[in-house]
VMD Tcl script that builds the backbone (N, CA, C; Angstrom):
set m [mol new atoms 324]
animate dup $m
set s [atomselect $m all]
$s set {name element resname resid chain x y z} {
  {N N MET 1 A -8.332 -7.649 -25.674}
  {CA C MET 1 A -8.758 -7.796 -24.308}
  {C C MET 1 A -7.726 -8.610 -23.508}
  {N N LYS 2 A -7.221 -9.682 -24.110}
  {CA C LYS 2 A -6.249 -10.533 -23.439}
  {C C LYS 2 A -4.968 -9.745 -23.146}
  {N N LYS 3 A -4.554 -8.914 -24.100}
  {CA C LYS 3 A -3.344 -8.111 -23.919}
  {C C LYS 3 A -3.557 -7.095 -22.792}
  {N N MET 4 A -4.741 -6.509 -22.731}
  {CA C MET 4 A -5.036 -5.531 -21.698}
  {C C MET 4 A -5.012 -6.187 -20.307}
  {N N LEU 5 A -5.543 -7.383 -20.200}
  {CA C LEU 5 A -5.522 -8.107 -18.938}
  {C C LEU 5 A -4.087 -8.432 -18.525}
  {N N SER 6 A -3.275 -8.780 -19.497}
  {CA C SER 6 A -1.881 -9.090 -19.232}
  {C C SER 6 A -1.148 -7.848 -18.711}
  {N N ILE 7 A -1.393 -6.711 -19.322}
  {CA C ILE 7 A -0.772 -5.451 -18.893}
  {C C ILE 7 A -1.264 -5.077 -17.500}
  {N N LEU 8 A -2.553 -5.208 -17.285}
  {CA C LEU 8 A -3.127 -4.892 -15.981}
  {C C LEU 8 A -2.534 -5.785 -14.892}
  {N N SER 9 A -2.363 -7.058 -15.192}
  {CA C SER 9 A -1.758 -7.986 -14.228}
  {C C SER 9 A -0.328 -7.575 -13.897}
  {N N ALA 10 A 0.425 -7.175 -14.908}
  {CA C ALA 10 A 1.812 -6.749 -14.699}
  {C C ALA 10 A 1.867 -5.493 -13.834}
  {N N VAL 11 A 0.991 -4.551 -14.075}
  {CA C VAL 11 A 0.948 -3.313 -13.290}
  {C C VAL 11 A 0.583 -3.626 -11.839}
  {N N MET 12 A -0.383 -4.499 -11.639}
  {CA C MET 12 A -0.785 -4.864 -10.285}
  {C C MET 12 A 0.352 -5.549 -9.543}
  {N N LEU 13 A 1.100 -6.373 -10.229}
  {CA C LEU 13 A 2.235 -7.047 -9.620}
  {C C LEU 13 A 3.286 -6.031 -9.184}
  {N N LEU 14 A 3.554 -5.042 -10.011}
  {CA C LEU 14 A 4.514 -4.001 -9.666}
  {C C LEU 14 A 4.067 -3.231 -8.433}
  {N N VAL 15 A 2.787 -2.950 -8.345}
  {CA C VAL 15 A 2.268 -2.217 -7.195}
  {C C VAL 15 A 2.426 -3.041 -5.930}
  {N N VAL 16 A 2.154 -4.323 -6.005}
  {CA C VAL 16 A 2.224 -5.194 -4.831}
  {C C VAL 16 A 3.655 -5.340 -4.326}
  {N N VAL 17 A 4.627 -5.452 -5.220}
  {CA C VAL 17 A 6.013 -5.656 -4.799}
  {C C VAL 17 A 6.824 -4.372 -4.752}
  {N N SER 18 A 6.194 -3.250 -4.957}
  {CA C SER 18 A 6.879 -1.972 -4.932}
  {C C SER 18 A 7.461 -1.673 -3.557}
  {N N PRO 19 A 8.670 -1.091 -3.501}
  {CA C PRO 19 A 9.259 -0.729 -2.217}
  {C C PRO 19 A 8.387 0.243 -1.429}
  {N N ALA 20 A 7.545 0.984 -2.108}
  {CA C ALA 20 A 6.661 1.917 -1.421}
  {C C ALA 20 A 5.712 1.176 -0.484}
  {N N HIS 21 A 5.464 -0.085 -0.756}
  {CA C HIS 21 A 4.574 -0.880 0.072}
  {C C HIS 21 A 5.337 -1.702 1.117}
  {N N ALA 22 A 6.645 -1.533 1.144}
  {CA C ALA 22 A 7.448 -2.255 2.122}
  {C C ALA 22 A 7.160 -1.715 3.523}
  {N N LEU 23 A 7.395 -2.529 4.513}
  {CA C LEU 23 A 7.203 -2.096 5.892}
  {C C LEU 23 A 8.220 -1.026 6.250}
  {N N ASP 24 A 7.801 -0.052 7.026}
  {CA C ASP 24 A 8.666 1.044 7.462}
  {C C ASP 24 A 9.291 0.671 8.805}
  {N N GLY 25 A 10.532 0.224 8.761}
  {CA C GLY 25 A 11.217 -0.205 9.967}
  {C C GLY 25 A 11.367 0.901 10.994}
  {N N GLY 26 A 11.579 2.120 10.534}
  {CA C GLY 26 A 11.712 3.246 11.454}
  {C C GLY 26 A 10.419 3.512 12.203}
  {N N ALA 27 A 9.309 3.449 11.481}
  {CA C ALA 27 A 8.008 3.655 12.118}
  {C C ALA 27 A 7.706 2.516 13.087}
  {N N LEU 28 A 8.044 1.292 12.702}
  {CA C LEU 28 A 7.824 0.151 13.592}
  {C C LEU 28 A 8.679 0.267 14.850}
  {N N TYR 29 A 9.924 0.684 14.702}
  {CA C TYR 29 A 10.836 0.847 15.840}
  {C C TYR 29 A 10.262 1.840 16.854}
  {N N LYS 30 A 9.613 2.877 16.360}
  {CA C LYS 30 A 9.094 3.941 17.226}
  {C C LYS 30 A 7.659 3.704 17.698}
  {N N ASP 31 A 6.983 2.715 17.150}
  {CA C ASP 31 A 5.571 2.472 17.438}
  {C C ASP 31 A 5.377 1.752 18.775}
  {N N PRO 32 A 4.722 2.409 19.748}
  {CA C PRO 32 A 4.496 1.743 21.034}
  {C C PRO 32 A 3.624 0.489 20.919}
  {N N LYS 33 A 2.821 0.389 19.877}
  {CA C LYS 33 A 1.981 -0.795 19.676}
  {C C LYS 33 A 2.801 -1.981 19.169}
  {N N LYS 34 A 4.030 -1.722 18.773}
  {CA C LYS 34 A 4.925 -2.781 18.293}
  {C C LYS 34 A 6.081 -2.990 19.263}
  {N N GLY 35 A 5.887 -2.596 20.501}
  {CA C GLY 35 A 6.889 -2.849 21.527}
  {C C GLY 35 A 7.549 -1.615 22.090}
  {N N GLY 36 A 7.511 -0.514 21.344}
  {CA C GLY 36 A 8.102 0.716 21.859}
  {C C GLY 36 A 9.597 0.621 22.096}
  {N N CYS 37 A 10.322 0.214 21.090}
  {CA C CYS 37 A 11.776 0.019 21.185}
  {C C CYS 37 A 12.488 1.253 21.752}
  {N N THR 38 A 11.976 2.436 21.412}
  {CA C THR 38 A 12.640 3.678 21.822}
  {C C THR 38 A 12.678 3.849 23.335}
  {N N ALA 39 A 11.731 3.262 24.052}
  {CA C ALA 39 A 11.683 3.419 25.508}
  {C C ALA 39 A 12.963 2.920 26.172}
  {N N CYS 40 A 13.526 1.856 25.664}
  {CA C CYS 40 A 14.749 1.292 26.258}
  {C C CYS 40 A 16.004 1.582 25.446}
  {N N HIS 41 A 15.878 1.607 24.123}
  {CA C HIS 41 A 17.056 1.743 23.262}
  {C C HIS 41 A 17.279 3.162 22.753}
  {N N GLY 42 A 16.367 4.080 23.057}
  {CA C GLY 42 A 16.508 5.475 22.658}
  {C C GLY 42 A 15.918 5.755 21.287}
  {N N LYS 43 A 15.465 6.986 21.104}
  {CA C LYS 43 A 14.858 7.387 19.825}
  {C C LYS 43 A 15.830 7.228 18.669}
  {N N ASP 44 A 17.112 7.436 18.948}
  {CA C ASP 44 A 18.133 7.354 17.906}
  {C C ASP 44 A 18.786 5.967 17.837}
  {N N ALA 45 A 18.353 5.057 18.687}
  {CA C ALA 45 A 18.874 3.681 18.775}
  {C C ALA 45 A 20.329 3.628 19.222}
  {N N LYS 46 A 20.819 4.745 19.773}
  {CA C LYS 46 A 22.182 4.757 20.310}
  {C C LYS 46 A 22.267 5.457 21.668}
  {N N SER 47 A 21.101 5.678 22.273}
  {CA C SER 47 A 21.041 6.302 23.594}
  {C C SER 47 A 20.155 5.459 24.506}
  {N N PRO 48 A 20.613 4.251 24.874}
  {CA C PRO 48 A 19.764 3.372 25.676}
  {C C PRO 48 A 19.465 3.961 27.059}
  {N N LEU 49 A 18.338 3.552 27.598}
  {CA C LEU 49 A 17.890 3.996 28.909}
  {C C LEU 49 A 18.908 3.633 29.996}
  {N N LEU 50 A 19.422 2.420 29.940}
  {CA C LEU 50 A 20.437 1.956 30.884}
  {C C LEU 50 A 21.696 1.556 30.124}
  {N N PRO 51 A 22.862 1.751 30.713}
  {CA C PRO 51 A 24.106 1.427 30.012}
  {C C PRO 51 A 24.222 -0.037 29.595}
  {N N MET 52 A 23.520 -0.923 30.300}
  {CA C MET 52 A 23.605 -2.347 29.955}
  {C C MET 52 A 22.777 -2.711 28.732}
  {N N TYR 53 A 21.864 -1.835 28.297}
  {CA C TYR 53 A 21.064 -2.093 27.096}
  {C C TYR 53 A 21.906 -1.792 25.865}
  {N N PRO 54 A 21.798 -2.603 24.836}
  {CA C PRO 54 A 22.660 -2.395 23.661}
  {C C PRO 54 A 22.276 -1.182 22.821}
  {N N LYS 55 A 23.310 -0.597 22.234}
  {CA C LYS 55 A 23.115 0.427 21.212}
  {C C LYS 55 A 22.869 -0.341 19.923}
  {N N LEU 56 A 21.775 -0.047 19.255}
  {CA C LEU 56 A 21.366 -0.837 18.092}
  {C C LEU 56 A 21.729 -0.199 16.755}
  {N N ALA 57 A 21.923 1.105 16.738}
  {CA C ALA 57 A 22.213 1.808 15.486}
  {C C ALA 57 A 23.497 1.289 14.854}
  {N N GLY 58 A 23.414 0.938 13.579}
  {CA C GLY 58 A 24.577 0.500 12.828}
  {C C GLY 58 A 24.969 -0.953 13.019}
  {N N GLN 59 A 24.220 -1.699 13.811}
  {CA C GLN 59 A 24.522 -3.125 13.984}
  {C C GLN 59 A 24.251 -3.872 12.679}
  {N N ASN 60 A 24.850 -5.015 12.555}
  {CA C ASN 60 A 24.666 -5.849 11.373}
  {C C ASN 60 A 23.212 -6.317 11.278}
  {N N GLU 61 A 22.607 -6.133 10.103}
  {CA C GLU 61 A 21.197 -6.465 9.894}
  {C C GLU 61 A 20.881 -7.930 10.185}
  {N N ALA 62 A 21.679 -8.841 9.664}
  {CA C ALA 62 A 21.432 -10.274 9.874}
  {C C ALA 62 A 21.556 -10.633 11.356}
  {N N TYR 63 A 22.533 -10.041 12.021}
  {CA C TYR 63 A 22.721 -10.286 13.455}
  {C C TYR 63 A 21.505 -9.805 14.246}
  {N N LEU 64 A 21.057 -8.580 13.970}
  {CA C LEU 64 A 19.893 -8.038 14.672}
  {C C LEU 64 A 18.664 -8.915 14.473}
  {N N LEU 65 A 18.415 -9.298 13.239}
  {CA C LEU 65 A 17.245 -10.125 12.951}
  {C C LEU 65 A 17.323 -11.457 13.689}
  {N N GLN 66 A 18.497 -12.072 13.691}
  {CA C GLN 66 A 18.644 -13.352 14.383}
  {C C GLN 66 A 18.416 -13.195 15.879}
  {N N GLN 67 A 18.910 -12.110 16.459}
  {CA C GLN 67 A 18.714 -11.886 17.892}
  {C C GLN 67 A 17.232 -11.713 18.212}
  {N N LEU 68 A 16.517 -10.956 17.379}
  {CA C LEU 68 A 15.081 -10.773 17.597}
  {C C LEU 68 A 14.338 -12.103 17.515}
  {N N LYS 69 A 14.684 -12.891 16.508}
  {CA C LYS 69 A 14.059 -14.212 16.364}
  {C C LYS 69 A 14.367 -15.100 17.565}
  {N N ASP 70 A 15.625 -15.083 17.996}
  {CA C ASP 70 A 16.037 -15.929 19.112}
  {C C ASP 70 A 15.368 -15.510 20.423}
  {N N ILE 71 A 15.209 -14.219 20.619}
  {CA C ILE 71 A 14.523 -13.748 21.828}
  {C C ILE 71 A 13.059 -14.162 21.783}
  {N N LYS 72 A 12.437 -13.984 20.633}
  {CA C LYS 72 A 11.023 -14.342 20.512}
  {C C LYS 72 A 10.798 -15.841 20.722}
  {N N SER 73 A 11.657 -16.654 20.171}
  {CA C SER 73 A 11.491 -18.110 20.283}
  {C C SER 73 A 11.906 -18.652 21.648}
  {N N GLY 74 A 12.670 -17.861 22.396}
  {CA C GLY 74 A 13.179 -18.330 23.685}
  {C C GLY 74 A 14.560 -18.936 23.595}
  {N N ARG 75 A 15.090 -19.041 22.387}
  {CA C ARG 75 A 16.436 -19.607 22.206}
  {C C ARG 75 A 17.473 -18.745 22.926}
  {N N ARG 76 A 17.301 -17.423 22.835}
  {CA C ARG 76 A 18.149 -16.515 23.615}
  {C C ARG 76 A 17.365 -16.195 24.878}
  {N N ASN 77 A 17.881 -16.672 25.987}
  {CA C ASN 77 A 17.139 -16.561 27.237}
  {C C ASN 77 A 18.111 -16.256 28.361}
  {N N ASN 78 A 18.448 -14.984 28.496}
  {CA C ASN 78 A 19.307 -14.566 29.594}
  {C C ASN 78 A 18.662 -13.357 30.273}
  {N N GLY 79 A 19.289 -12.850 31.298}
  {CA C GLY 79 A 18.741 -11.724 32.043}
  {C C GLY 79 A 18.431 -10.515 31.183}
  {N N MET 80 A 19.264 -10.274 30.197}
  {CA C MET 80 A 19.087 -9.096 29.350}
  {C C MET 80 A 17.927 -9.256 28.369}
  {N N SER 81 A 17.576 -10.463 28.046}
  {CA C SER 81 A 16.503 -10.664 27.067}
  {C C SER 81 A 15.132 -10.844 27.707}
  {N N ALA 82 A 15.083 -10.945 29.033}
  {CA C ALA 82 A 13.818 -11.194 29.722}
  {C C ALA 82 A 12.786 -10.102 29.438}
  {N N ALA 83 A 13.189 -8.850 29.475}
  {CA C ALA 83 A 12.259 -7.747 29.220}
  {C C ALA 83 A 11.756 -7.775 27.779}
  {N N MET 84 A 12.627 -8.106 26.862}
  {CA C MET 84 A 12.246 -8.163 25.449}
  {C C MET 84 A 11.299 -9.322 25.173}
  {N N LYS 85 A 11.497 -10.418 25.853}
  {CA C LYS 85 A 10.663 -11.605 25.630}
  {C C LYS 85 A 9.188 -11.270 25.806}
  {N N GLY 86 A 8.881 -10.420 26.760}
  {CA C GLY 86 A 7.500 -10.062 27.040}
  {C C GLY 86 A 6.817 -9.207 25.988}
  {N N ILE 87 A 7.606 -8.582 25.125}
  {CA C ILE 87 A 7.005 -7.722 24.104}
  {C C ILE 87 A 7.146 -8.253 22.678}
  {N N MET 88 A 7.907 -9.304 22.509}
  {CA C MET 88 A 8.171 -9.813 21.157}
  {C C MET 88 A 6.932 -10.383 20.468}
  {N N HIS 89 A 5.888 -10.672 21.228}
  {CA C HIS 89 A 4.650 -11.159 20.606}
  {C C HIS 89 A 3.984 -10.066 19.758}
  {N N MET 90 A 4.424 -8.822 19.926}
  {CA C MET 90 A 3.829 -7.688 19.201}
  {C C MET 90 A 4.329 -7.558 17.769}
  {N N VAL 91 A 5.399 -8.266 17.430}
  {CA C VAL 91 A 5.963 -8.148 16.086}
  {C C VAL 91 A 6.064 -9.508 15.418}
  {N N ASN 92 A 5.822 -9.506 14.105}
  {CA C ASN 92 A 5.985 -10.743 13.340}
  {C C ASN 92 A 7.354 -10.725 12.657}
  {N N GLU 93 A 7.673 -11.783 11.945}
  {CA C GLU 93 A 9.006 -11.904 11.348}
  {C C GLU 93 A 9.285 -10.833 10.293}
  {N N GLN 94 A 8.285 -10.465 9.504}
  {CA C GLN 94 A 8.469 -9.426 8.488}
  {C C GLN 94 A 8.738 -8.072 9.160}
  {N N GLU 95 A 8.060 -7.804 10.252}
  {CA C GLU 95 A 8.286 -6.558 10.976}
  {C C GLU 95 A 9.661 -6.553 11.628}
  {N N MET 96 A 10.074 -7.688 12.162}
  {CA C MET 96 A 11.417 -7.789 12.737}
  {C C MET 96 A 12.474 -7.509 11.668}
  {N N ALA 97 A 12.264 -8.058 10.476}
  {CA C ALA 97 A 13.217 -7.838 9.377}
  {C C ALA 97 A 13.274 -6.366 8.999}
  {N N ALA 98 A 12.134 -5.694 8.970}
  {CA C ALA 98 A 12.100 -4.268 8.627}
  {C C ALA 98 A 12.800 -3.439 9.698}
  {N N ILE 99 A 12.590 -3.781 10.953}
  {CA C ILE 99 A 13.256 -3.070 12.051}
  {C C ILE 99 A 14.762 -3.289 11.986}
  {N N ALA 100 A 15.190 -4.527 11.757}
  {CA C ALA 100 A 16.623 -4.820 11.659}
  {C C ALA 100 A 17.265 -4.047 10.509}
  {N N LYS 101 A 16.578 -3.990 9.381}
  {CA C LYS 101 A 17.096 -3.247 8.223}
  {C C LYS 101 A 17.230 -1.769 8.549}
  {N N TYR 102 A 16.218 -1.215 9.207}
  {CA C TYR 102 A 16.242 0.197 9.598}
  {C C TYR 102 A 17.425 0.465 10.541}
  {N N LEU 103 A 17.566 -0.338 11.580}
  {CA C LEU 103 A 18.623 -0.127 12.556}
  {C C LEU 103 A 20.006 -0.242 11.913}
  {N N ALA 104 A 20.169 -1.184 11.032}
  {CA C ALA 104 A 21.466 -1.363 10.356}
  {C C ALA 104 A 21.795 -0.158 9.477}
  {N N SER 105 A 20.785 0.544 9.001}
  {CA C SER 105 A 21.025 1.689 8.121}
  {C C SER 105 A 21.438 2.954 8.880}
  {N N LEU 106 A 21.273 2.944 10.201}
  {CA C LEU 106 A 21.613 4.118 11.016}
  {C C LEU 106 A 23.118 4.198 11.264}
  {N N LYS 107 A 23.591 5.412 11.421}
  {CA C LYS 107 A 25.009 5.591 11.768}
  {C C LYS 107 A 25.177 5.317 13.254}
  {N N PRO 108 A 26.209 4.544 13.596}
  {CA C PRO 108 A 26.440 4.232 15.026}
  {C C PRO 108 A 26.835 5.471 15.830}
}
mol reanalyze $m
mol bondsrecalc $m
mol representation Tube
mol addrep $m
């Protein structure tokens, strides 16, 4: 019985940490309930609505994540980040990390 519980615990741990249960950054990027990134940055993350908006596809993952964190916290506070500041409450840090990973994986 003890061995069976040990095996069951190991299987449950694998299920919990499995990549299949990881957040889908692509789905989050496209989800209007999570800010609707595509509205300004384009469905492909390289066709922004306005030329002054950044192309996000292929950017460095750590850089993207830091920018999202800085915009949310108010540390990055310039004219270009004002629109983003209003929607950053829709995403948490894990979701920001998943979005940054997704964007970094895209071809520029």
